[in-house]
N, C-alpha and C positions, 0 to 999 in steps of 0.2 A: 374849465369844462367840468361838467358833472358826469357821473357814471354812465348815464344814458348816451351822452355825447360821445364819450370813448367808445362805447359799444358800436354806435353808428360809424365812427371813424375806423374802427377795426374792421367792419364789413367792407367799407370802401377800400381800405388798404389791402384787403385779401384779393383784389383784382386789379391788375395794372391798368385795364381798360377803364374801369371806374375811377381810378386815381387820376389817370391822364386827362379824362373827360372833365373831371371836376376842377382840375387845375386850369384847364383850357377855358372852362366857362367863367373862371374868375376875371378873364379879360373882357368879358361881355357876352350877351346872348348869341347863340349859334344854332344853326340847323344840323341835323344829323349828317347831311351831305358835307357840310363845311368841316365838322368834326372828322368824318371818315377821311376827307382829303388831307387834313392836318396829321393824321397819323398813318396814312396809307393802309387803312383797314377796310374791310368790306362793311358796307352799310348795315346789314343785319347784326353784325357784332357790336356796332355802335348803338343801334336802336335798343338791342337787349341790355346793354349797359345802362342806357338812359332810362329804360324801364325800371330797372333795379334801383337807380338812383332816385327815381320818383317815388317808388314804394317806401324808400327811407325818408321821404319828404325833404330831400336836399335840393331837388330841382322842381320847377314847374314848367308848364309848356302852354303854348296856344297855337292855333291854326292860323296859317297865312297863305297867301296865294302861292308862295314858294314851297310850302309844306309847313312842318312844325318848327317852332322856335323855342329853344330851351335856355333857361337861365337858373342861377342859383337862387334860392329863397332867401330873403333878407334875414329870416330868423335863424338860418342855418349857416350863414356866410362865415361865422367864426370857425365852424368845423372845416370848411373848405380852405380857409386861411391856415389853420393848424396843419392840414394835410400838405399843402403846398410848402410851407416853412419846413415841415419834417423831411420833405423829399429833397430839399436843396443840398 
């Protein structure tokens, strides 16, 4: 990982919500509702964290009939894996 990758990882690790969401998305795409249920959090908290992850270009999303679906971008998957492994 380069310096920019570490900077992004540190921003994620600064928030337990961002960290947990990123680790959960390593299992596959999920909606904000699915993520909120996984962590027993309010959906606005999850949506805010997803928005921050999207600004960092770690996740992408698309609209579906059930709402938005989020997943980790391929080019940033190595950062998500690093964070997951660090949290073990």
